[in-house]
C-alpha positions in Angstrom: 0.0 0.0 0.0 1.2 3.5 -0.8 0.4 6.4 1.5 0.9 10.0 0.9 2.4 12.8 3.0 1.5 16.4 2.3 3.9 19.1 3.3 3.6 22.8 2.4 1.6 22.0 -0.7 3.8 19.2 -1.9 2.5 15.6 -1.8 4.9 12.8 -1.7 4.5 9.0 -1.5 5.8 6.8 1.3 5.7 3.0 1.5 4.1 1.0 4.3 7.2 1.5 6.5 7.2 5.3 6.0 10.2 5.5 3.6 10.0 7.9 0.7 9.2 6.2 -2.6 11.1 8.8 -4.6 14.6 9.8 -3.5 14.3 13.2 -5.2 11.1 14.2 -3.3 13.2 14.9 -0.2 13.8 18.4 1.1 14.2 19.7 4.7 10.5 20.3 5.1 9.8 16.7 4.1 12.5 15.6 6.5 10.8 17.5 9.3 7.5 15.7 8.6 9.2 12.3 8.4 11.0 13.1 11.7 7.7 14.0 13.4 6.2 10.7 12.2 9.2 8.9 13.8 8.8 10.7 17.1 11.7 13.1 16.6 10.5 16.6 17.5 13.3 18.8 16.2 15.8 18.6 13.4 18.8 20.5 14.7 21.6 21.6 12.5 23.7 18.5 13.7 20.8 16.2 12.7 20.4 17.9 9.3 24.1 17.6 8.7 23.9 13.8 9.3 20.9 13.5 7.0 22.5 15.5 4.2 25.7 13.5 4.4 23.8 10.2 4.4 21.9 11.3 1.3 25.0 12.4 -0.5 26.8 9.2 0.3 23.9 7.1 -0.9 23.7 9.2 -4.1 27.4 8.8 -4.7 27.9 5.1 -3.8 24.4 3.6 -3.9 24.8 2.1 -0.4 24.1 3.1 3.2 27.1 4.6 4.9 28.7 3.1 8.0 27.6 5.2 11.0 31.1 6.0 12.1 31.9 7.3 8.6 28.9 9.6 8.8 30.0 11.0 12.2 33.6 11.5 11.1 32.5 13.4 8.0 30.1 15.7 9.8 32.6 16.4 12.6 30.6 14.8 15.4 31.3 12.2 18.0 31.6 8.6 16.6 28.1 7.6 18.0 26.4 10.7 16.6 23.8 8.8 14.5 22.6 6.7 17.5 22.9 9.7 19.8 20.8 12.0 17.6 18.3 9.5 16.2 18.3 6.6 18.7 17.7 4.1 15.9 20.0 4.6 12.9 17.2 3.2 10.6 15.2 6.3 11.5 18.0 8.5 10.2 17.8 6.6 6.8 14.1 7.0 6.7 14.2 10.7 7.6 17.0 11.2 5.1 14.7 9.9 2.4 16.8 7.1 1.2 15.2 3.8 0.0 13.8 1.2 2.4 16.7 -1.2 3.2 14.3 -4.1 3.7 13.4 -6.0 6.8 16.5 -8.2 6.9 18.8 -5.2 7.1 16.7 -3.4 9.7 16.6 -6.5 11.9 20.4 -6.9 11.6 21.0 -3.2 12.5 18.7 -3.3 15.5 20.6 -6.3 16.9 24.0 -4.5 16.3 23.0 -1.4 18.2 21.6 -3.1 21.3 
């Protein structure tokens, strides 16, 4: 099932898990709406830096960046993704990158516990 999200007059599609269906639909307003859906109240500059780096990495390499690489490149502590988003999968979702699938999400959740 495809759901829609309307933000400031723009309608975007999200999948059943809340991931954007189109990578290019993302902007900071969309990110704020996605964050709110994930229970993250405010997207600070540090959080937006993480999201932007994650998106650029995905665009350049077609894969999800290792969390330490993200933190290193945005000049934040090595656990910045977990510290800022609690669950790194949320950061991917809010960054508007594709759904990694249930297997990847399950693996990651075991790794961060």
